[in-house]
N, C-alpha and C positions, 0 to 999 in steps of 0.2 A: 473764371466764368463771368460773362458780361451781364449786368443787370439791365433789364429794360424797364422803363418807368411809364406808368399810366397815371393820369390824374382823374379821379372821380369828381364829377361836377353835377350840378342839378340836371344837366342835359346828357350826361354820360354816366349811367349807373351800372354799366355792364359788369364790373368786377366787385361791386360793393358786397354782395353776399359772401364771396370768397374771403374778402378781407375781414368781415365781421365774424366769420366762423373761427378765425385765428384769435380775434379780439376776445371772444367769449371765454377763452381758456387762458387768457394772459394775466388777468388782474383779479384781485379780491373784489367781491360783490360791492363793497362799500364805495369803491372808486370806479366802478364800471357803470357807465351811463346806459340807459336803454337805447335800443337801436334808433328810435325815432329822433333822438337828439342829433344824430348824424344828419338826418334828413332836414331837420330844422336848421342846422348849421349851414348846409348847402343853400337853403332858401335865404338865410341871413346874408350870405355872400352876394346874392343877387340884388338885395335891397339896401345894403349899408355901405356901398362903395364910397371912398376908396378902401374901407375895411374889407377884409377877405377871410375866406376859410379855405385852407388847402388840405386835400385828402389824397395823399400820394401812395401809390401801390407799386412795389417792386416785384419783377418776375425774373425767374431763371428757367429756361427751357419750358415755358408755359405754365410753371407752377408759381403761386404766390409765395414769395419768400419774406416779404416785409411790408409793413405799411406805417405811415405816420400822418398825423393830423395836426394842424396848427392854425391860429388866427394871426392876422395883422390888424392892429388897432391904430388908426392914423392919429387920433387925438394925442396919444402918448408916443407915437412912432415906435411901437413895441411889437415884437413877435412873441406869441404865447403858444408853446408846444403843449398840446393836450395829450396825445398818445404817440408812442413809438413802440412798435411790436415787430419781432422777428419770428419766423416760423420755427418752432422748436425741432421740427423734423429735418431741418436743413442745416448742414454743417458748412458754412461758408465764412471764411475768415474776413473780418472787417465789415460784415453785412450791416450791422447796426450803425457803425460809424458812417458808412456810405449813405445809408438812408437818412441819417441825421444831417449830413452835409448837404444832401439834395434838398431837404426841406428848408434848411437855412438859406440856401440859394434862392428858393422861391419867395421866402419872407423878405429877403433883401431886395428882390425884384419888386415886391409890393411897395416897399418903402420908397424906392426910386419912382415908381408910378404915381405915388401920392405927392411927389414934389420934394422929397427929402434927398439930401446928398448921400446919406447912409442910414442904416438902421441903428437906432439908439441902443437897443439891447434885445436879447431874447431871454424869456423867463419860462420856467416850468415847475411843476410840482412832482414830488415823488413820495411814495409811501414811507412812513416810519416803521421801524421793525416791530413796534408794539401793536401795529395794526394787523399783522399777518396772523394766519390761523394754523399754519403747518410749518414744519422745518424746511420743506421745499420752497414755500413762499418766502420764508425768511432769507434763504440763500439767494433767491431771485432778487429780493429787495436790496441786499448788500451788493450784489453784482450790478444792479441798475444804478445805484448811487455812485459806485466806483467808475462805471462806464461814463457817466456824465462828467465826472471829475477829470477823467483821462481826455475827454473831448473839449476841455476848456471851460467848464462850468464851475462856479463857486457856490457853495452852500451859504445862504444868507441867514445869519443867526442873531440878528439884532432884536428880533421878537419871535414869538411862537406863532407861526402862520397856521391858519385853519381854512379848510375848504368847506363851503356850505354843504349841508346834506344833499346828496343827489337823489335820494328817495324819500318820499313822504313818511313822516313819523320817526325818522332817524335823527341822530345828533350830528353836529358838525364834526369834521374829520381833521385831526392834527396831521399836517404833512410837512415835509421838507420843502423849502423853496430854493431853487437853484437859478443862477443868472450867469450869463456869459461875459459879464464885465465886472471888474473889481473897483471901478471908480464911480459907482452909483451912490448918490446920497440917500439918506433915509427918507427925505422929502420926495425924491423921485420914486423910490420904492412904494411909498404910500400912494402916489399918483398912479403907478402901475397897477396896484391892487384894486384901487377904486375903478379903474377902467375895465379890468378883468371882471370884476363883480358886476359892473353895469352892462357891459356888452355881452359877456359870455353867460354869466350865471343868472342875470335878470332877463335879458332879451332873448337869448337862445334857449336856456334851460327852463325859463319861466318860474324860477324859484321865488317864493313869496318875499316881498320887500322887507317885511318885518324880520324874517329869518336872516336876510342879508345884513340888515342894520345891526342885528345882535352879533353877528360874526365880526363885522367891522369894529364894533365897540369892544369886543373881546380882544382884538388885536391892537386896540387904541389907534385905529385909523379913522381920522375925521371924515365924515361923509361929505362935507362941503355941500355942493349943489346936487349931488347924485340922489336919485330915488325920490325927488320932490314931486 
């Protein structure tokens, strides 16, 4: 069955509610952003070019079967996948891989548009097993990590990565960090994390800079000139 792709943008919100309905049932609350963050991300894409935000939705026979979101950050020539979700009611072999590949193509296109010959890397976060609340969530967590490994991503284990709290009053969230290149130095990883914290978690999510500094310090990532 052929997947038809639609891209949600600031000026094309037709299918956003359908995608968010699937999203609301796909992740533990700790790593599930409020819906307004998606709208903030779309606005960000209009104002921070050549940085981008991609919101990709896949359809089969008029039904939403998957969606994926991700940023391109020009300063680091980096793709950052935020979410990748498939409809649990749809049994379609390779659906997740096809959606991931399509999003990767868009991020690579953004790198070319920014004047780079290629995309340096794509990075993403996944839940650790200790974060889940049920056996079903645990199984999904294991499957998700194996999925990215099958699709060419490597878990980066040089330090314990944390995501800043997505909701007020909560603690930071220990997550796995995956990257699609195995030749990335620790210095580059630190640069990637700083850019993600600056562009995504500070400018888009609006997380307090003190909270972000605390998270960076916990990971032993130097702030350099960020958040000044």
